C-alpha positions as CSV (number, residue, x, y, z in Angstrom):
1,M,12.0,20.2,15.0
2,A,15.5,20.7,14.2
3,R,16.4,19.0,10.7
4,H,19.1,16.1,11.0
5,R,20.6,13.5,8.9
6,L,20.3,9.8,10.8
7,R,23.1,7.5,10.8
8,N,22.6,5.4,8.0
9,Y,22.5,8.6,5.3
10,R,23.0,8.1,1.6
11,T,22.5,10.7,-0.7
12,L,19.6,9.9,-3.4
13,P,20.6,9.6,-6.9
14,A,20.0,12.2,-9.2
15,V,16.5,10.5,-10.3
16,G,15.1,10.7,-7.0
17,R,14.7,14.3,-7.3
18,N,12.7,14.8,-10.2
19,V,9.7,12.5,-9.2
20,L,6.6,14.0,-10.9
21,S,6.9,14.2,-14.7
22,Q,5.1,16.8,-16.5
23,T,3.3,15.4,-19.0
24,Q,0.6,17.0,-22.3
25,Y,-1.6,14.1,-21.6
26,G,-5.2,15.8,-20.6
27,T,-7.1,15.7,-17.2
28,A,-9.9,12.5,-17.1
29,L,-11.5,10.5,-15.0
30,A,-10.3,7.0,-13.5
31,I,-11.5,4.7,-11.3
32,G,-8.4,3.0,-9.4
33,L,-9.0,-0.9,-7.4
34,M,-7.1,-2.1,-4.5
35,S,-7.3,-6.0,-2.9
36,G,-5.0,-5.2,-0.1
37,T,-2.9,-7.7,2.5
38,S,-5.4,-7.4,4.9
39,L,-8.2,-9.2,2.7
40,D,-10.8,-7.0,3.8
41,G,-12.1,-6.3,0.6
42,I,-12.5,-3.9,-2.8
43,D,-11.3,-0.5,-2.5
44,A,-12.8,1.5,-5.3
45,A,-12.1,5.4,-5.5
46,L,-12.8,8.1,-8.7
47,I,-10.0,10.9,-9.3
48,E,-9.6,13.3,-11.5
49,T,-6.1,13.5,-13.2
50,N,-3.8,13.5,-15.7
51,G,-1.0,11.4,-14.0
52,T,0.7,14.2,-12.9
53,T,-1.4,16.6,-11.0
54,I,-5.0,15.6,-9.2
55,T,-7.9,17.8,-10.3
56,S,-10.1,16.1,-8.0
57,R,-10.7,13.3,-5.6
58,G,-14.2,11.1,-4.9
59,P,-16.8,9.8,-4.7
60,W,-15.4,5.6,-3.3
61,L,-16.4,2.9,-1.2
62,T,-15.0,-0.5,0.2
63,T,-17.3,-3.7,-0.3
64,P,-16.0,-6.8,1.8
65,Y,-15.5,-9.8,0.6
66,D,-17.7,-12.3,1.3
67,K,-16.6,-14.6,3.5
68,D,-15.9,-17.7,1.3
69,L,-14.1,-15.5,-1.3
70,R,-12.1,-13.9,1.6
71,Q,-11.3,-17.5,2.7
72,R,-10.4,-19.2,-0.8
73,L,-8.1,-15.7,-1.3
74,R,-5.9,-16.3,1.7
75,D,-5.8,-20.3,1.0
76,S,-4.2,-19.3,-2.4
77,L,-1.1,-16.9,-0.5
78,G,2.3,-18.5,-1.6
79,D,0.7,-18.9,-5.4
80,T,-1.3,-22.3,-3.8
81,G,-4.7,-23.6,-5.0
82,P,-7.2,-23.8,-7.9
83,L,-5.7,-19.7,-8.7
84,D,-7.7,-19.2,-12.2
85,S,-11.5,-19.6,-10.7
86,V,-10.0,-17.8,-7.8
87,A,-8.9,-14.6,-10.4
88,H,-12.5,-15.3,-12.4
89,D,-14.6,-14.7,-9.4
90,M,-12.7,-11.8,-7.6
91,T,-12.5,-10.3,-10.9
92,L,-16.3,-10.5,-11.3
93,A,-16.4,-8.7,-6.9
94,H,-14.2,-5.9,-9.1
95,A,-16.7,-5.9,-11.6
96,E,-19.6,-5.2,-9.1
97,A,-17.4,-2.5,-6.9
98,V,-16.8,-0.4,-10.4
99,R,-20.4,-0.7,-11.2
100,S,-21.4,0.4,-7.6
101,L,-18.8,3.4,-7.1
102,L,-20.3,4.7,-11.1
103,T,-24.1,4.3,-9.1
104,V,-22.8,5.8,-7.0
105,S,-20.6,8.8,-8.8
106,G,-23.5,8.9,-11.0
107,K,-21.0,8.6,-13.6
108,N,-22.0,6.4,-16.7
109,A,-19.2,3.9,-18.2
110,G,-18.1,6.3,-21.0
111,D,-17.6,8.9,-18.9
112,I,-14.4,7.0,-17.0
113,R,-11.1,6.9,-19.1
114,V,-9.6,4.4,-17.4
115,V,-9.6,1.7,-14.2
116,G,-6.3,1.0,-12.3
117,F,-6.6,-2.9,-11.6
118,H,-4.4,-3.6,-9.3
119,G,-5.6,-7.3,-8.7
120,H,-5.0,-8.9,-5.6
121,T,-0.7,-10.1,-4.0
122,I,-0.9,-13.8,-3.4
123,D,3.3,-14.1,-4.3
124,H,5.8,-11.7,-3.9
125,R,9.4,-12.9,-3.7
126,P,11.8,-10.2,-5.1
127,A,14.5,-11.3,-4.0
128,E,14.0,-14.5,-6.8
129,G,12.3,-12.2,-9.2
130,V,8.9,-12.7,-8.5
131,T,6.1,-10.9,-7.8
132,R,2.3,-11.8,-8.3
133,Q,-1.0,-10.4,-8.5
134,I,-4.2,-12.6,-10.0
135,G,-6.7,-10.8,-11.2
136,D,-8.6,-11.0,-15.5
137,G,-7.6,-7.6,-17.1
138,A,-10.0,-8.5,-20.3
139,L,-12.5,-10.0,-18.5
140,L,-12.8,-6.7,-16.1
141,A,-12.8,-4.4,-19.4
142,A,-15.4,-6.7,-21.1
143,E,-17.8,-6.6,-17.5
144,T,-17.2,-3.1,-17.0
145,G,-17.0,-1.3,-20.6
146,I,-14.1,0.8,-19.4
147,D,-10.4,0.2,-20.2
148,V,-8.2,-1.2,-18.0
149,V,-4.8,-1.0,-17.1
150,A,-3.2,-3.9,-15.0
151,E,-0.1,-5.5,-13.8
152,F,1.7,-3.0,-13.3
153,R,4.1,-4.2,-10.4
154,A,5.8,-7.2,-13.6
155,A,7.9,-4.5,-15.4
156,D,9.7,-3.0,-12.2
157,V,10.8,-6.9,-11.1
158,A,11.5,-7.3,-14.9
159,A,13.8,-4.6,-14.6
160,G,15.6,-5.3,-11.5
161,G,13.1,-3.7,-9.1
162,E,11.5,-4.9,-5.8
163,G,7.8,-4.3,-7.3
164,A,6.7,-2.3,-4.2
165,P,5.8,-0.5,-2.5
166,F,4.1,1.5,-5.5
167,A,2.0,4.4,-4.4
168,P,4.7,6.9,-3.7
169,L,4.8,8.8,-6.8
170,Y,0.8,9.5,-6.5
171,H,2.0,10.2,-2.3
172,A,4.1,12.7,-4.0
173,A,1.9,14.1,-6.2
174,L,-0.5,14.9,-2.9
175,C,2.0,16.6,-1.1
176,Q,3.1,19.2,-3.5
177,G,2.6,22.3,-1.0
178,I,2.9,20.5,2.0
179,D,5.7,21.8,4.4
180,Q,8.8,19.1,4.2
181,P,10.2,16.8,4.8
182,L,7.8,14.8,6.0
183,C,6.3,10.6,5.7
184,V,3.2,9.2,4.7
185,L,3.3,5.8,6.2
186,N,0.1,3.3,5.0
187,I,-0.3,0.6,7.8
188,G,-1.6,-2.1,6.0
189,G,-0.9,-6.3,6.2
190,V,2.5,-4.9,5.3
191,A,3.5,-1.4,6.6
192,N,5.2,1.0,4.2
193,L,6.0,4.5,3.7
194,T,6.8,7.3,1.3
195,W,9.7,10.0,2.3
196,I,9.3,13.5,0.8
197,G,11.9,16.1,0.8
198,E,12.1,19.4,0.6
199,D,13.7,18.7,-3.5
200,N,11.2,16.5,-3.6
201,E,13.5,14.0,-3.3
202,L,11.7,10.7,-2.9
203,L,12.6,7.7,-0.7
204,A,10.1,4.5,0.1
205,F,10.0,0.7,1.1
206,D,8.4,-1.5,3.6
207,T,8.9,-0.8,7.3
208,G,8.0,-3.9,8.6
209,P,4.6,-6.3,9.6
210,G,1.5,-3.9,9.5
211,N,-1.8,-5.2,10.6
212,A,-1.8,-8.6,9.0
213,L,0.3,-10.7,12.3
214,I,-2.5,-8.5,14.2
215,D,-5.4,-10.1,12.4
216,D,-4.2,-13.5,12.0
217,W,-3.5,-13.5,15.7
218,L,-7.1,-12.3,16.7
219,R,-8.5,-14.5,13.4
220,R,-7.0,-17.1,15.9
221,H,-7.9,-16.7,19.1
222,T,-11.0,-14.8,19.4
223,G,-12.5,-15.5,15.2
224,T,-12.9,-12.1,14.5
225,T,-11.0,-10.0,11.4
226,M,-9.2,-7.4,13.3
227,D,-8.7,-5.7,16.6
228,K,-11.6,-3.1,16.8
229,D,-10.4,0.2,18.2
230,G,-7.4,-1.8,19.5
231,V,-9.5,-3.2,22.7
232,L,-7.3,-6.6,23.0
233,A,-4.1,-4.6,22.3
234,A,-4.8,-2.4,24.7
235,S,-4.8,-4.4,27.7
236,G,-2.3,-6.8,27.3
237,T,1.3,-6.4,27.6
238,A,3.4,-6.2,25.4
239,C,7.4,-8.5,25.8
240,T,9.9,-6.7,24.7
241,T,12.2,-9.5,24.6
242,T,10.0,-11.1,21.8
243,V,9.0,-7.6,20.0
244,A,13.7,-7.5,19.8
245,A,13.5,-11.2,18.1
246,Y,11.1,-10.1,15.8
247,L,13.6,-7.3,14.6
248,S,16.6,-9.5,14.8
249,D,15.3,-10.3,11.4
250,A,17.4,-9.5,8.8
251,Y,15.7,-7.9,6.5
252,F,15.6,-4.6,8.8
253,N,19.9,-4.3,8.2
254,R,19.0,-4.1,4.7
255,P,19.1,-0.5,3.1
256,P,16.2,0.6,0.7
257,P,14.6,0.7,-1.1
258,K,12.9,-2.8,0.3
259,S,10.0,-4.8,0.8
260,L,8.4,-8.0,2.1
261,D,5.7,-10.3,1.3
262,R,2.2,-10.7,3.8
263,L,4.1,-13.9,4.8
264,D,7.5,-13.4,5.5
265,F,6.9,-12.8,9.1
266,T,4.7,-15.5,11.4
267,L,3.0,-15.9,14.7
268,D,5.8,-18.4,15.5
269,L,7.3,-15.8,18.4
270,V,4.5,-15.6,20.2
271,A,2.6,-19.0,20.2
272,G,1.5,-20.2,23.8
273,Y,1.3,-16.1,24.3
274,A,-2.6,-14.7,26.2
275,P,-4.7,-13.5,23.5
276,A,-4.0,-9.7,25.0
277,D,-0.6,-10.0,25.2
278,G,0.0,-11.7,21.6
279,A,-2.0,-8.5,20.8
280,A,0.0,-6.0,22.3
281,T,3.2,-7.9,21.1
282,L,2.3,-7.6,17.3
283,V,1.3,-4.1,17.9
284,A,4.4,-3.2,19.3
285,V,6.2,-5.0,16.7
286,T,4.1,-3.0,14.0
287,C,5.4,0.2,15.5
288,A,9.2,-0.9,16.8
289,A,9.8,-1.7,13.1
290,V,8.8,1.6,12.2
291,V,10.6,3.3,14.5
292,R,13.6,0.8,13.1
293,A,12.8,2.5,9.6
294,V,13.3,6.1,10.5
295,D,17.6,5.5,10.5
296,Y,17.6,4.7,6.9
297,L,15.6,8.2,6.5
298,P,17.6,10.8,4.5
299,I,16.7,13.5,6.9
300,S,14.0,13.1,9.9
301,P,10.4,14.4,8.9
302,K,8.9,17.0,9.9
303,R,5.7,15.2,10.3
304,W,4.5,11.3,10.1
305,L,0.8,11.1,7.9
306,V,-0.6,7.7,8.7
307,T,-2.9,6.0,5.6
308,G,-4.0,2.6,5.9
309,G,-6.4,0.9,8.3
310,G,-3.6,0.7,11.5
311,R,-4.5,4.5,11.7
312,H,-8.0,2.8,12.8
313,N,-5.6,1.2,15.7
314,P,-5.4,4.0,19.1
315,M,-2.9,1.6,19.9
316,I,-0.9,1.5,17.2
317,M,-1.6,5.3,16.6
318,A,-0.6,5.9,20.4
319,S,2.3,3.9,20.7
320,L,3.8,5.8,16.8
321,S,3.1,9.1,18.8
322,T,5.2,8.5,21.6
323,M,8.1,7.3,20.0
324,M,8.4,9.9,17.3
325,A,10.2,13.0,17.4
326,A,7.8,14.1,14.8
327,P,4.0,15.0,15.0
328,V,2.1,11.4,14.2
329,D,-1.8,12.7,11.9
330,P,-4.2,10.3,10.3
331,V,-4.2,11.5,6.8
332,E,-8.0,12.8,7.5
333,R,-6.0,15.5,9.5
334,I,-5.0,16.9,6.3
335,G,-8.2,16.1,4.0
336,W,-7.2,12.9,2.6
337,N,-9.4,9.8,2.9
338,G,-7.1,6.9,4.4
339,D,-9.5,4.9,3.5
340,A,-9.1,5.6,-0.3
341,L,-6.3,6.0,-0.5
342,E,-4.5,3.0,-2.4
343,A,-7.4,3.0,-5.0
344,E,-7.1,6.2,-5.7
345,A,-3.4,5.8,-6.2
346,F,-4.0,2.7,-8.7
347,A,-5.9,5.4,-10.4
348,F,-3.2,7.7,-10.6
349,L,-0.9,5.2,-11.7
350,A,-3.4,3.7,-14.6
351,M,-3.2,7.6,-15.9
352,R,0.6,7.6,-15.7
353,S,1.0,4.1,-17.1
354,L,-1.5,5.6,-20.5
355,A,1.1,8.6,-20.6
356,G,3.9,6.5,-20.5
357,L,5.5,8.2,-17.7
358,P,7.1,6.2,-14.6
359,L,5.7,4.2,-12.3
360,S,8.7,3.3,-10.2
361,L,11.7,4.9,-9.4
362,P,15.5,3.1,-8.4
363,T,14.5,5.4,-5.0
364,T,10.9,3.6,-4.8
365,T,11.7,0.4,-5.7
366,G,15.4,-0.4,-6.6
367,V,14.5,-0.5,-10.1
368,T,17.5,0.6,-12.3
369,G,15.5,3.5,-14.2
370,P,12.4,5.4,-14.0
371,T,10.0,2.7,-15.3
372,T,6.7,2.5,-16.7
373,G,4.4,-0.4,-16.7
374,G,1.1,-2.0,-16.6
375,C,-1.0,-3.6,-19.4
376,F,-3.3,-2.0,-21.1
377,F,-6.4,-4.1,-22.2
378,A,-9.5,-2.2,-23.7
379,A,-12.8,-3.0,-23.3
380,S,-13.6,-3.1,-27.1
381,P,-12.1,-4.6,-29.9
């Protein structure tokens, strides 16, 4: 498709053009762990990397949360409840995920250089300089016998950043050699995109609600955790007036970088809807928010690569394909694993942290300058 600059184009600062610094740090095996806003479980993935390039990816696995722990995590959102006990039990569940991945991969703890432990976000208020992920890095290191890097986002927020999104540098590393500009769209509980330009320019931000509202709607009306295959939404009719009401929120008029908390949008605007119509409307909100985000991209992407749970929803993928001017494909189309991608990103970022390389940039989080981060926890004294 033709290149064109969009109406809210603004030149990216020079720092946005050198997204991957070279490092003399050697390649090593790293495990990444991710507990996402959808609250479905723990993704664990193994990659080999030096924090700049990726030598190999896989294997990976997902460990679902048991019903009790999932509910306790849900109850902790907004920084409430008995957080110490939740963090302790959640960390033990992550340790078990690491042990399971080691078994699947045929590796021992001594083969792994580091574990990147994201923890679980329970509160994210960037305008107030607050982002909080629970999880005990020291306990995880002791349980697994592997060094751990955790608390990735704190330094970014302390330096004036949003603290999210945090996977863009990994997306950029994966996209080397792929025709650009392109967008990697992650539809998790909250949706976010990474725009990668032809000169390695980088821009990232949260687009709006992802799966969280849809999942909450299903939980309320059907008792299930998700709209599997988009069946309920497909049987309903979206209300365009309500979609417009969601998109009238001031967030959508803010220029990026910008980010959201899972609780920033609620189900209030679809209260009283039939289950199918509510689901269809919330799918339309997710997709319309992505379309709105296109206004802020420097150049229209030639392609959209979709990762996260939303790519499994045919209603979301069909709607985006209809609404976008460029092809919209699941990341599996180019050989990536969308279920493992965020976990892989935190393995990559853990290695960057060890090497002292930036984890975030002004064009990804709004931080004042390229910023490293993470807290290191040794497996033994």
